[in-house]
mmCIF file as Biopython writes it, N, C-alpha, C and O atoms, coordinates in Angstrom:
data_model
#
loop_
_atom_site.group_PDB
_atom_site.id
_atom_site.type_symbol
_atom_site.label_atom_id
_atom_site.label_alt_id
_atom_site.label_comp_id
_atom_site.label_asym_id
_atom_site.label_entity_id
_atom_site.label_seq_id
_atom_site.pdbx_PDB_ins_code
_atom_site.Cartn_x
_atom_site.Cartn_y
_atom_site.Cartn_z
_atom_site.occupancy
_atom_site.B_iso_or_equiv
_atom_site.auth_seq_id
_atom_site.auth_asym_id
_atom_site.pdbx_PDB_model_num
ATOM 1   N N  . MET A ? 1  ? 12.338 -22.054 1.709   1.0 0.0 1  A 1 
ATOM 2   C CA . MET A ? 1  ? 12.721 -22.303 0.274   1.0 0.0 1  A 1 
ATOM 3   C C  . MET A ? 1  ? 12.714 -20.965 -0.267  1.0 0.0 1  A 1 
ATOM 4   O O  . MET A ? 1  ? 11.949 -20.133 0.221   1.0 0.0 1  A 1 
ATOM 5   N N  . LYS A ? 2  ? 13.522 -20.650 -1.272  1.0 0.0 2  A 1 
ATOM 6   C CA . LYS A ? 2  ? 13.596 -19.473 -2.194  1.0 0.0 2  A 1 
ATOM 7   C C  . LYS A ? 2  ? 12.653 -19.676 -3.259  1.0 0.0 2  A 1 
ATOM 8   O O  . LYS A ? 2  ? 12.696 -20.725 -3.902  1.0 0.0 2  A 1 
ATOM 9   N N  . VAL A ? 3  ? 11.766 -18.743 -3.525  1.0 0.0 3  A 1 
ATOM 10  C CA . VAL A ? 3  ? 10.769 -18.861 -4.629  1.0 0.0 3  A 1 
ATOM 11  C C  . VAL A ? 3  ? 10.780 -17.670 -5.523  1.0 0.0 3  A 1 
ATOM 12  O O  . VAL A ? 3  ? 10.723 -16.542 -5.033  1.0 0.0 3  A 1 
ATOM 13  N N  . LEU A ? 4  ? 10.852 -17.869 -6.857  1.0 0.0 4  A 1 
ATOM 14  C CA . LEU A ? 4  ? 10.594 -16.717 -7.758  1.0 0.0 4  A 1 
ATOM 15  C C  . LEU A ? 4  ? 9.209  -16.891 -8.388  1.0 0.0 4  A 1 
ATOM 16  O O  . LEU A ? 4  ? 8.999  -17.763 -9.231  1.0 0.0 4  A 1 
ATOM 17  N N  . LEU A ? 5  ? 8.298  -16.066 -7.972  1.0 0.0 5  A 1 
ATOM 18  C CA . LEU A ? 5  ? 6.842  -16.045 -8.501  1.0 0.0 5  A 1 
ATOM 19  C C  . LEU A ? 5  ? 6.644  -15.062 -9.560  1.0 0.0 5  A 1 
ATOM 20  O O  . LEU A ? 5  ? 6.862  -13.868 -9.359  1.0 0.0 5  A 1 
ATOM 21  N N  . THR A ? 6  ? 6.237  -15.521 -10.689 1.0 0.0 6  A 1 
ATOM 22  C CA . THR A ? 6  ? 5.963  -14.557 -11.700 1.0 0.0 6  A 1 
ATOM 23  C C  . THR A ? 6  ? 4.477  -14.287 -11.657 1.0 0.0 6  A 1 
ATOM 24  O O  . THR A ? 6  ? 3.749  -15.253 -11.428 1.0 0.0 6  A 1 
ATOM 25  N N  . GLY A ? 7  ? 3.927  -13.082 -11.849 1.0 0.0 7  A 1 
ATOM 26  C CA . GLY A ? 7  ? 2.562  -12.760 -11.720 1.0 0.0 7  A 1 
ATOM 27  C C  . GLY A ? 7  ? 1.981  -12.725 -10.424 1.0 0.0 7  A 1 
ATOM 28  O O  . GLY A ? 7  ? 0.831  -13.086 -10.175 1.0 0.0 7  A 1 
ATOM 29  N N  . GLY A ? 8  ? 2.910  -12.222 -9.500  1.0 0.0 8  A 1 
ATOM 30  C CA . GLY A ? 8  ? 2.620  -12.118 -7.980  1.0 0.0 8  A 1 
ATOM 31  C C  . GLY A ? 8  ? 1.476  -11.294 -7.734  1.0 0.0 8  A 1 
ATOM 32  O O  . GLY A ? 8  ? 0.849  -11.526 -6.701  1.0 0.0 8  A 1 
ATOM 33  N N  . THR A ? 9  ? 1.091  -10.388 -8.477  1.0 0.0 9  A 1 
ATOM 34  C CA . THR A ? 9  ? -0.054 -9.502  -8.217  1.0 0.0 9  A 1 
ATOM 35  C C  . THR A ? 9  ? -1.351 -9.736  -8.943  1.0 0.0 9  A 1 
ATOM 36  O O  . THR A ? 9  ? -2.348 -9.018  -8.875  1.0 0.0 9  A 1 
ATOM 37  N N  . GLY A ? 10 ? -1.198 -10.883 -9.674  1.0 0.0 10 A 1 
ATOM 38  C CA . GLY A ? 10 ? -2.359 -11.375 -10.631 1.0 0.0 10 A 1 
ATOM 39  C C  . GLY A ? 10 ? -3.324 -12.053 -9.763  1.0 0.0 10 A 1 
ATOM 40  O O  . GLY A ? 10 ? -3.152 -12.123 -8.546  1.0 0.0 10 A 1 
ATOM 41  N N  . PHE A ? 11 ? -4.457 -12.613 -10.436 1.0 0.0 11 A 1 
ATOM 42  C CA . PHE A ? 11 ? -5.514 -13.103 -9.780  1.0 0.0 11 A 1 
ATOM 43  C C  . PHE A ? 11 ? -5.124 -14.444 -8.922  1.0 0.0 11 A 1 
ATOM 44  O O  . PHE A ? 11 ? -5.514 -14.570 -7.761  1.0 0.0 11 A 1 
ATOM 45  N N  . LEU A ? 12 ? -4.420 -15.317 -9.500  1.0 0.0 12 A 1 
ATOM 46  C CA . LEU A ? 12 ? -3.955 -16.529 -8.786  1.0 0.0 12 A 1 
ATOM 47  C C  . LEU A ? 12 ? -2.741 -16.248 -8.031  1.0 0.0 12 A 1 
ATOM 48  O O  . LEU A ? 12 ? -2.648 -16.667 -6.877  1.0 0.0 12 A 1 
ATOM 49  N N  . GLY A ? 13 ? -1.718 -15.521 -8.619  1.0 0.0 13 A 1 
ATOM 50  C CA . GLY A ? 13 ? -0.557 -15.186 -8.026  1.0 0.0 13 A 1 
ATOM 51  C C  . GLY A ? 13 ? -0.637 -14.650 -6.631  1.0 0.0 13 A 1 
ATOM 52  O O  . GLY A ? 13 ? 0.158  -14.952 -5.742  1.0 0.0 13 A 1 
ATOM 53  N N  . GLU A ? 14 ? -1.692 -13.802 -6.494  1.0 0.0 14 A 1 
ATOM 54  C CA . GLU A ? 14 ? -1.954 -13.013 -5.178  1.0 0.0 14 A 1 
ATOM 55  C C  . GLU A ? 14 ? -2.087 -14.170 -4.055  1.0 0.0 14 A 1 
ATOM 56  O O  . GLU A ? 14 ? -1.408 -14.166 -3.028  1.0 0.0 14 A 1 
ATOM 57  N N  . TYR A ? 15 ? -3.040 -15.157 -4.373  1.0 0.0 15 A 1 
ATOM 58  C CA . TYR A ? 15 ? -3.371 -16.183 -3.340  1.0 0.0 15 A 1 
ATOM 59  C C  . TYR A ? 15 ? -2.086 -17.109 -3.072  1.0 0.0 15 A 1 
ATOM 60  O O  . TYR A ? 15 ? -1.752 -17.553 -1.973  1.0 0.0 15 A 1 
ATOM 61  N N  . LEU A ? 16 ? -1.385 -17.326 -4.388  1.0 0.0 16 A 1 
ATOM 62  C CA . LEU A ? 16 ? -0.280 -18.169 -4.067  1.0 0.0 16 A 1 
ATOM 63  C C  . LEU A ? 16 ? 0.822  -17.443 -3.220  1.0 0.0 16 A 1 
ATOM 64  O O  . LEU A ? 16 ? 1.418  -18.014 -2.307  1.0 0.0 16 A 1 
ATOM 65  N N  . LEU A ? 17 ? 1.040  -16.194 -3.573  1.0 0.0 17 A 1 
ATOM 66  C CA . LEU A ? 17 ? 2.014  -15.364 -2.739  1.0 0.0 17 A 1 
ATOM 67  C C  . LEU A ? 17 ? 1.639  -15.442 -1.269  1.0 0.0 17 A 1 
ATOM 68  O O  . LEU A ? 17 ? 2.503  -15.708 -0.433  1.0 0.0 17 A 1 
ATOM 69  N N  . ALA A ? 18 ? 0.382  -15.219 -0.931  1.0 0.0 18 A 1 
ATOM 70  C CA . ALA A ? 18 ? 0.075  -15.071 0.455   1.0 0.0 18 A 1 
ATOM 71  C C  . ALA A ? 18 ? 0.338  -16.584 1.112   1.0 0.0 18 A 1 
ATOM 72  O O  . ALA A ? 18 ? 0.819  -16.608 2.245   1.0 0.0 18 A 1 
ATOM 73  N N  . GLU A ? 19 ? 0.079  -17.677 0.532   1.0 0.0 19 A 1 
ATOM 74  C CA . GLU A ? 19 ? 0.271  -18.974 0.962   1.0 0.0 19 A 1 
ATOM 75  C C  . GLU A ? 19 ? 1.831  -19.273 1.249   1.0 0.0 19 A 1 
ATOM 76  O O  . GLU A ? 19 ? 2.250  -19.789 2.285   1.0 0.0 19 A 1 
ATOM 77  N N  . LEU A ? 20 ? 2.583  -18.878 0.203   1.0 0.0 20 A 1 
ATOM 78  C CA . LEU A ? 20 ? 3.980  -19.154 0.258   1.0 0.0 20 A 1 
ATOM 79  C C  . LEU A ? 20 ? 4.793  -18.202 1.512   1.0 0.0 20 A 1 
ATOM 80  O O  . LEU A ? 20 ? 5.749  -18.592 2.182   1.0 0.0 20 A 1 
ATOM 81  N N  . LEU A ? 21 ? 4.217  -17.068 1.589   1.0 0.0 21 A 1 
ATOM 82  C CA . LEU A ? 21 ? 4.700  -16.180 2.644   1.0 0.0 21 A 1 
ATOM 83  C C  . LEU A ? 21 ? 4.258  -16.812 4.066   1.0 0.0 21 A 1 
ATOM 84  O O  . LEU A ? 21 ? 5.053  -16.805 5.006   1.0 0.0 21 A 1 
ATOM 85  N N  . GLU A ? 22 ? 3.011  -17.337 4.187   1.0 0.0 22 A 1 
ATOM 86  C CA . GLU A ? 22 ? 2.518  -17.834 5.377   1.0 0.0 22 A 1 
ATOM 87  C C  . GLU A ? 22 ? 3.362  -19.150 5.739   1.0 0.0 22 A 1 
ATOM 88  O O  . GLU A ? 22 ? 3.479  -19.466 6.922   1.0 0.0 22 A 1 
ATOM 89  N N  . ARG A ? 23 ? 3.857  -19.795 4.885   1.0 0.0 23 A 1 
ATOM 90  C CA . ARG A ? 23 ? 4.537  -20.975 5.097   1.0 0.0 23 A 1 
ATOM 91  C C  . ARG A ? 23 ? 6.082  -20.621 5.317   1.0 0.0 23 A 1 
ATOM 92  O O  . ARG A ? 23 ? 6.916  -21.512 5.474   1.0 0.0 23 A 1 
ATOM 93  N N  . GLY A ? 24 ? 6.363  -19.447 5.317   1.0 0.0 24 A 1 
ATOM 94  C CA . GLY A ? 24 ? 7.877  -19.077 5.655   1.0 0.0 24 A 1 
ATOM 95  C C  . GLY A ? 24 ? 8.758  -19.070 4.473   1.0 0.0 24 A 1 
ATOM 96  O O  . GLY A ? 24 ? 9.969  -19.005 4.682   1.0 0.0 24 A 1 
ATOM 97  N N  . HIS A ? 25 ? 8.340  -19.127 3.305   1.0 0.0 25 A 1 
ATOM 98  C CA . HIS A ? 25 ? 9.203  -19.174 2.232   1.0 0.0 25 A 1 
ATOM 99  C C  . HIS A ? 25 ? 9.702  -17.718 1.811   1.0 0.0 25 A 1 
ATOM 100 O O  . HIS A ? 25 ? 8.969  -16.742 1.966   1.0 0.0 25 A 1 
ATOM 101 N N  . SER A ? 26 ? 11.003 -17.618 1.263   1.0 0.0 26 A 1 
ATOM 102 C CA . SER A ? 26 ? 11.480 -16.386 0.887   1.0 0.0 26 A 1 
ATOM 103 C C  . SER A ? 26 ? 11.053 -16.250 -0.626  1.0 0.0 26 A 1 
ATOM 104 O O  . SER A ? 26 ? 11.427 -17.024 -1.507  1.0 0.0 26 A 1 
ATOM 105 N N  . VAL A ? 27 ? 10.177 -15.109 -0.823  1.0 0.0 27 A 1 
ATOM 106 C CA . VAL A ? 27 ? 9.375  -15.025 -2.058  1.0 0.0 27 A 1 
ATOM 107 C C  . VAL A ? 27 ? 10.009 -13.667 -2.854  1.0 0.0 27 A 1 
ATOM 108 O O  . VAL A ? 27 ? 10.140 -12.613 -2.232  1.0 0.0 27 A 1 
ATOM 109 N N  . TRP A ? 28 ? 10.356 -13.771 -4.156  1.0 0.0 28 A 1 
ATOM 110 C CA . TRP A ? 28 ? 10.645 -12.688 -4.987  1.0 0.0 28 A 1 
ATOM 111 C C  . TRP A ? 28 ? 9.745  -12.794 -6.067  1.0 0.0 28 A 1 
ATOM 112 O O  . TRP A ? 28 ? 9.456  -13.911 -6.498  1.0 0.0 28 A 1 
ATOM 113 N N  . SER A ? 29 ? 9.199  -11.625 -6.629  1.0 0.0 29 A 1 
ATOM 114 C CA . SER A ? 29 ? 8.101  -11.637 -7.664  1.0 0.0 29 A 1 
ATOM 115 C C  . SER A ? 29 ? 8.478  -10.752 -8.789  1.0 0.0 29 A 1 
ATOM 116 O O  . SER A ? 29 ? 9.133  -9.720  -8.644  1.0 0.0 29 A 1 
ATOM 117 N N  . LEU A ? 30 ? 8.033  -11.202 -9.913  1.0 0.0 30 A 1 
ATOM 118 C CA . LEU A ? 30 ? 8.040  -10.332 -11.137 1.0 0.0 30 A 1 
ATOM 119 C C  . LEU A ? 30 ? 6.679  -9.990  -11.407 1.0 0.0 30 A 1 
ATOM 120 O O  . LEU A ? 30 ? 5.797  -10.842 -11.299 1.0 0.0 30 A 1 
ATOM 121 N N  . TYR A ? 31 ? 6.428  -8.776  -11.761 1.0 0.0 31 A 1 
ATOM 122 C CA . TYR A ? 31 ? 4.809  -8.345  -11.865 1.0 0.0 31 A 1 
ATOM 123 C C  . TYR A ? 31 ? 4.834  -7.244  -12.999 1.0 0.0 31 A 1 
ATOM 124 O O  . TYR A ? 31 ? 5.883  -6.648  -13.241 1.0 0.0 31 A 1 
ATOM 125 N N  . ARG A ? 32 ? 3.675  -6.982  -13.686 1.0 0.0 32 A 1 
ATOM 126 C CA . ARG A ? 32 ? 3.461  -6.038  -14.639 1.0 0.0 32 A 1 
ATOM 127 C C  . ARG A ? 32 ? 2.726  -4.973  -13.987 1.0 0.0 32 A 1 
ATOM 128 O O  . ARG A ? 32 ? 3.114  -3.851  -14.311 1.0 0.0 32 A 1 
ATOM 129 N N  . SER A ? 33 ? 1.733  -5.019  -13.124 1.0 0.0 33 A 1 
ATOM 130 C CA . SER A ? 33 ? 0.898  -3.988  -12.812 1.0 0.0 33 A 1 
ATOM 131 C C  . SER A ? 33 ? 1.084  -3.850  -11.194 1.0 0.0 33 A 1 
ATOM 132 O O  . SER A ? 33 ? 1.371  -4.781  -10.441 1.0 0.0 33 A 1 
ATOM 133 N N  . GLU A ? 34 ? 0.858  -2.478  -10.817 1.0 0.0 34 A 1 
ATOM 134 C CA . GLU A ? 34 ? 0.936  -2.205  -9.378  1.0 0.0 34 A 1 
ATOM 135 C C  . GLU A ? 34 ? -0.279 -2.853  -8.496  1.0 0.0 34 A 1 
ATOM 136 O O  . GLU A ? 34 ? -1.369 -3.094  -9.015  1.0 0.0 34 A 1 
ATOM 137 N N  . SER A ? 35 ? -0.029 -3.085  -7.266  1.0 0.0 35 A 1 
ATOM 138 C CA . SER A ? 35 ? -1.033 -3.615  -6.389  1.0 0.0 35 A 1 
ATOM 139 C C  . SER A ? 35 ? -0.816 -3.127  -4.995  1.0 0.0 35 A 1 
ATOM 140 O O  . SER A ? 35 ? 0.277  -2.791  -4.540  1.0 0.0 35 A 1 
ATOM 141 N N  . ARG A ? 36 ? -1.880 -3.119  -4.399  1.0 0.0 36 A 1 
ATOM 142 C CA . ARG A ? 36 ? -1.832 -2.633  -2.806  1.0 0.0 36 A 1 
ATOM 143 C C  . ARG A ? 36 ? -0.944 -3.554  -2.115  1.0 0.0 36 A 1 
ATOM 144 O O  . ARG A ? 36 ? -0.355 -3.158  -1.109  1.0 0.0 36 A 1 
ATOM 145 N N  . LYS A ? 37 ? -0.775 -4.793  -2.562  1.0 0.0 37 A 1 
ATOM 146 C CA . LYS A ? 37 ? -0.135 -5.834  -1.802  1.0 0.0 37 A 1 
ATOM 147 C C  . LYS A ? 37 ? 1.515  -5.739  -1.930  1.0 0.0 37 A 1 
ATOM 148 O O  . LYS A ? 37 ? 2.237  -6.551  -1.353  1.0 0.0 37 A 1 
ATOM 149 N N  . LEU A ? 38 ? 1.995  -4.744  -2.684  1.0 0.0 38 A 1 
ATOM 150 C CA . LEU A ? 38 ? 3.343  -4.742  -3.050  1.0 0.0 38 A 1 
ATOM 151 C C  . LEU A ? 38 ? 4.191  -4.557  -1.853  1.0 0.0 38 A 1 
ATOM 152 O O  . LEU A ? 38 ? 5.378  -4.879  -1.907  1.0 0.0 38 A 1 
ATOM 153 N N  . ASP A ? 39 ? 3.659  -4.051  -0.749  1.0 0.0 39 A 1 
ATOM 154 C CA . ASP A ? 39 ? 4.419  -3.916  0.455   1.0 0.0 39 A 1 
ATOM 155 C C  . ASP A ? 39 ? 4.825  -5.287  1.090   1.0 0.0 39 A 1 
ATOM 156 O O  . ASP A ? 39 ? 5.745  -5.328  1.907   1.0 0.0 39 A 1 
ATOM 157 N N  . THR A ? 40 ? 4.183  -6.340  0.740   1.0 0.0 40 A 1 
ATOM 158 C CA . THR A ? 40 ? 4.590  -7.646  1.235   1.0 0.0 40 A 1 
ATOM 159 C C  . THR A ? 40 ? 5.655  -8.291  0.342   1.0 0.0 40 A 1 
ATOM 160 O O  . THR A ? 40 ? 6.192  -9.357  0.646   1.0 0.0 40 A 1 
ATOM 161 N N  . LEU A ? 41 ? 5.946  -7.591  -0.796  1.0 0.0 41 A 1 
ATOM 162 C CA . LEU A ? 41 ? 7.024  -8.282  -1.727  1.0 0.0 41 A 1 
ATOM 163 C C  . LEU A ? 41 ? 8.430  -7.551  -1.612  1.0 0.0 41 A 1 
ATOM 164 O O  . LEU A ? 41 ? 8.582  -6.356  -1.360  1.0 0.0 41 A 1 
ATOM 165 N N  . ARG A ? 42 ? 9.300  -8.367  -1.811  1.0 0.0 42 A 1 
ATOM 166 C CA . ARG A ? 42 ? 10.515 -7.813  -2.276  1.0 0.0 42 A 1 
ATOM 167 C C  . ARG A ? 42 ? 10.657 -7.988  -3.808  1.0 0.0 42 A 1 
ATOM 168 O O  . ARG A ? 42 ? 10.510 -9.099  -4.316  1.0 0.0 42 A 1 
ATOM 169 N N  . PHE A ? 43 ? 10.920 -6.978  -4.483  1.0 0.0 43 A 1 
ATOM 170 C CA . PHE A ? 43 ? 10.867 -7.248  -5.993  1.0 0.0 43 A 1 
ATOM 171 C C  . PHE A ? 43 ? 12.187 -6.863  -6.684  1.0 0.0 43 A 1 
ATOM 172 O O  . PHE A ? 43 ? 12.855 -5.912  -6.277  1.0 0.0 43 A 1 
ATOM 173 N N  . LEU A ? 44 ? 12.541 -7.598  -7.710  1.0 0.0 44 A 1 
ATOM 174 C CA . LEU A ? 44 ? 13.618 -7.395  -8.479  1.0 0.0 44 A 1 
ATOM 175 C C  . LEU A ? 44 ? 13.601 -6.173  -9.409  1.0 0.0 44 A 1 
ATOM 176 O O  . LEU A ? 44 ? 14.594 -5.457  -9.537  1.0 0.0 44 A 1 
ATOM 177 N N  . SER A ? 45 ? 12.439 -5.955  -10.055 1.0 0.0 45 A 1 
ATOM 178 C CA . SER A ? 45 ? 12.233 -4.908  -10.913 1.0 0.0 45 A 1 
ATOM 179 C C  . SER A ? 45 ? 10.912 -4.921  -11.468 1.0 0.0 45 A 1 
ATOM 180 O O  . SER A ? 45 ? 10.312 -5.988  -11.607 1.0 0.0 45 A 1 
ATOM 181 N N  . SER A ? 46 ? 10.405 -3.806  -11.802 1.0 0.0 46 A 1 
ATOM 182 C CA . SER A ? 46 ? 9.081  -3.640  -12.461 1.0 0.0 46 A 1 
ATOM 183 C C  . SER A ? 46 ? 9.350  -3.902  -14.040 1.0 0.0 46 A 1 
ATOM 184 O O  . SER A ? 46 ? 10.258 -3.330  -14.643 1.0 0.0 46 A 1 
ATOM 185 N N  . LEU A ? 47 ? 8.494  -4.795  -14.621 1.0 0.0 47 A 1 
ATOM 186 C CA . LEU A ? 47 ? 8.818  -5.236  -15.983 1.0 0.0 47 A 1 
ATOM 187 C C  . LEU A ? 47 ? 8.144  -3.935  -16.810 1.0 0.0 47 A 1 
ATOM 188 O O  . LEU A ? 47 ? 8.147  -4.037  -18.037 1.0 0.0 47 A 1 
ATOM 189 N N  . ASN A ? 48 ? 7.612  -2.814  -16.264 1.0 0.0 48 A 1 
ATOM 190 C CA . ASN A ? 48 ? 7.180  -1.634  -16.965 1.0 0.0 48 A 1 
ATOM 191 C C  . ASN A ? 48 ? 8.364  -0.717  -17.217 1.0 0.0 48 A 1 
ATOM 192 O O  . ASN A ? 48 ? 8.254  0.238   -17.986 1.0 0.0 48 A 1 
ATOM 193 N N  . LEU A ? 49 ? 9.477  -0.988  -16.590 1.0 0.0 49 A 1 
ATOM 194 C CA . LEU A ? 49 ? 10.714 -0.159  -16.782 1.0 0.0 49 A 1 
ATOM 195 C C  . LEU A ? 49 ? 11.572 -0.495  -17.737 1.0 0.0 49 A 1 
ATOM 196 O O  . LEU A ? 49 ? 11.943 -1.669  -17.734 1.0 0.0 49 A 1 
ATOM 197 N N  . PRO A ? 50 ? 12.057 0.334   -18.686 1.0 0.0 50 A 1 
ATOM 198 C CA . PRO A ? 50 ? 13.045 -0.023  -19.603 1.0 0.0 50 A 1 
ATOM 199 C C  . PRO A ? 50 ? 14.258 -0.697  -19.009 1.0 0.0 50 A 1 
ATOM 200 O O  . PRO A ? 50 ? 14.746 -0.325  -17.942 1.0 0.0 50 A 1 
ATOM 201 N N  . ARG A ? 51 ? 14.733 -1.704  -19.729 1.0 0.0 51 A 1 
ATOM 202 C CA . ARG A ? 51 ? 16.011 -2.504  -19.269 1.0 0.0 51 A 1 
ATOM 203 C C  . ARG A ? 51 ? 15.808 -3.147  -17.982 1.0 0.0 51 A 1 
ATOM 204 O O  . ARG A ? 51 ? 16.810 -3.449  -17.334 1.0 0.0 51 A 1 
ATOM 205 N N  . SER A ? 52 ? 14.432 -3.446  -17.434 1.0 0.0 52 A 1 
ATOM 206 C CA . SER A ? 52 ? 14.497 -4.080  -16.215 1.0 0.0 52 A 1 
ATOM 207 C C  . SER A ? 52 ? 14.780 -5.534  -16.286 1.0 0.0 52 A 1 
ATOM 208 O O  . SER A ? 52 ? 14.977 -6.113  -15.217 1.0 0.0 52 A 1 
ATOM 209 N N  . ALA A ? 53 ? 14.836 -6.293  -17.535 1.0 0.0 53 A 1 
ATOM 210 C CA . ALA A ? 53 ? 15.197 -7.579  -17.713 1.0 0.0 53 A 1 
ATOM 211 C C  . ALA A ? 53 ? 16.765 -7.767  -17.261 1.0 0.0 53 A 1 
ATOM 212 O O  . ALA A ? 53 ? 17.255 -8.780  -16.763 1.0 0.0 53 A 1 
ATOM 213 N N  . GLU A ? 54 ? 17.395 -6.585  -17.549 1.0 0.0 54 A 1 
ATOM 214 C CA . GLU A ? 54 ? 18.966 -6.596  -17.320 1.0 0.0 54 A 1 
ATOM 215 C C  . GLU A ? 54 ? 19.160 -6.789  -15.788 1.0 0.0 54 A 1 
ATOM 216 O O  . GLU A ? 54 ? 20.137 -7.377  -15.326 1.0 0.0 54 A 1 
ATOM 217 N N  . SER A ? 55 ? 18.283 -6.317  -15.123 1.0 0.0 55 A 1 
ATOM 218 C CA . SER A ? 55 ? 18.614 -6.411  -13.475 1.0 0.0 55 A 1 
ATOM 219 C C  . SER A ? 55 ? 18.456 -7.881  -13.037 1.0 0.0 55 A 1 
ATOM 220 O O  . SER A ? 55 ? 18.728 -8.184  -11.876 1.0 0.0 55 A 1 
ATOM 221 N N  . LEU A ? 56 ? 18.030 -8.802  -13.913 1.0 0.0 56 A 1 
ATOM 222 C CA . LEU A ? 56 ? 17.824 -10.089 -13.348 1.0 0.0 56 A 1 
ATOM 223 C C  . LEU A ? 56 ? 19.278 -10.913 -13.529 1.0 0.0 56 A 1 
ATOM 224 O O  . LEU A ? 56 ? 19.428 -12.027 -13.028 1.0 0.0 56 A 1 
ATOM 225 N N  . ARG A ? 57 ? 20.186 -10.332 -14.195 1.0 0.0 57 A 1 
ATOM 226 C CA . ARG A ? 57 ? 21.490 -11.110 -14.312 1.0 0.0 57 A 1 
ATOM 227 C C  . ARG A ? 57 ? 22.393 -11.233 -13.059 1.0 0.0 57 A 1 
ATOM 228 O O  . ARG A ? 57 ? 23.453 -11.856 -13.121 1.0 0.0 57 A 1 
#
């Protein structure tokens, strides 16, 4: 299943992300802050960058 996870580097999102990946889902995440776990993510854009919402089109 393809999953868009918001808050993938947050307290709950981090655990949800790990579970989804372990179950073999294709996960994309939106996040606000950097994390050591970003190497496990494919990401659309950082919300800290100007105009990043436009990349979602």
